[in-house]
N, C-alpha and C positions, 0 to 999 in steps of 0.2 A: 483496583481497577486502571487498565491501560497497559500493566506490567508485561514484560515481554517473555517470561520464564520458561514458556513452553514452546518456543519456536523451534522450528525444525529445520536445520541448513544443512544442505551437503557437506559432509567432513571435510572435503576439499576446499570448500570454500572458508570456512572455520578456519583452517589452518592457515590459509593465504590473507586472511584478515588478521589472525590473531600474531603472526608475523610482523606485521605492520604496525603491532599495538593497538588495533583497533577492536572493540567490543561490537560485535555485529547485532546483538538483540538491542544495545543502546541507539546503533547506528539505524536502524530500521523499526524504532520506534512510534513514529509519527510524531514526534517532539511532544510539545505541551498540547497543542490542539489535540493530538491523538490522544494524548493522556485524558482530558477533558472530556472529549465524547465516549471514552471507552472502548477505543479500538484495540483489538488482538488480534495479533498476526500468530496464527497456529501454523503455518507452513509455508515456507520460501524456497524459492529456487527460479532459475532463470526461466522454466519451463510453467511453473504454475505456482502462486500466491494465493494463499486462502486467510482469510482475516474475519471476525465479526467484529460488530459492534452493536449494544441493547437501542432500542427503539425510545425507551424512556429515557427523556432527559435530553432527546433530539428531535423534538417535534415540532412542529409548526402550531398556529393558534387553533387549528380544527383537532388538533389531537395525533394527526398524522405525522410518519417520519418525514423529517424537513427534507427538501431535496437537496438543499446545500450539506446535508449530513451524509447522504450518499455520494454525493459528488467528494466529499472528504474521504469516504471510504474508499473511494473507487482512485482517486490520484493517490492514495496511500499505497495502495495495494499495486497499481500500474507501476509506480516509483520503485517499489521493492523491486518488483521483477526487472525492470531496466538497467538498477544499479547492480544487480547481481549478472544482468547479461554483459553489462560493461566491464565489471571485473574492479580492482581496486583502484587502478588507474586512471577512473573514468567516475564523473557525476552526474548523475540524470538529472534534469532540470525540466520541468513540465513545461511544453508550449502550446499544447493544445488537448483541451478536456471537453466532450459532450456527452451529456446526458438523456436518455429516455427515460421518463417514468412512467411505469406500465400500470401499476396499482397501488394503492396506500397499505401503511403499515401501521397499527395500532399499540403493538404490545412485542414482547420478548426480543430475540435477537436476529439481526439479519447477517446472512453470511456472504460475504464476496469471493468470487473465484476469478482471478486474472490469468488470462493466458494471452502468448504472444500472437501477433498478427504479423508482424514485421519485426526482424532483429537485424539492423544493419551497423555499419561502424560510427554513424555519426547520429544515428535515431533509433527510438526503439518503439512501437505501438503496442499497446496490450489493449484487448477487449475484456471488459471485467463486468462479470453477472451477477448482481444482486437479487438475493433470494429470500422470503421468509422462512419461517421454521417449518412450515408445509411443503416448502421446495418451490412454492410459487414465485416467477420471477419479477419483481419489484422494479427494477431498474436494470437498463444496461448502458454501459459507459465506454467510449472509447479514450485512451488517453495516449499521446505521443510525447516522449521527452527526447529531448537533444541531449546527446552524450559527451560531454566536455572534459577535457582534461582537466585531470586534479591539480591545483595551483598550492603553493606552500600555504598562504592564508587557509584555504580548506584543510589541510592536514592539521594545521594548528587547532582548528576547530574542532577538529573530529577527535582528535588524542587529548584535547584539554586544556 
């Protein structure tokens, strides 16, 4: 659960990061939180990031998908898009996330699709639409990330 073995990255992005000794699937894995929540990144580019998350294990006391779980999926997808937009010399740091929850989900997988609203030099904003297995919108989120320069400490953490 949470493994990133089926992520689709553009070849030029894979090559850019590989030349720096960076494993893209590990970098964009959503970390320990994403693993615990079962987040799977299925497709990733600066133009579109798609990922899924199971409802089971991510519910609130009424048995509905927890709004915080939707926020984790949204921030993960928007951050991946922002990082890909910024390139290997930048790190995307979330500075604003808002989520509107439209309906509950009780089972199955939810799928999030992140698309850019704004891609600048120092910030990137993505809209993330999260839908249930029937294609019904569960949540709409917007994430803005600051794009800051990679530091030596960042490089050491990523490379291991």
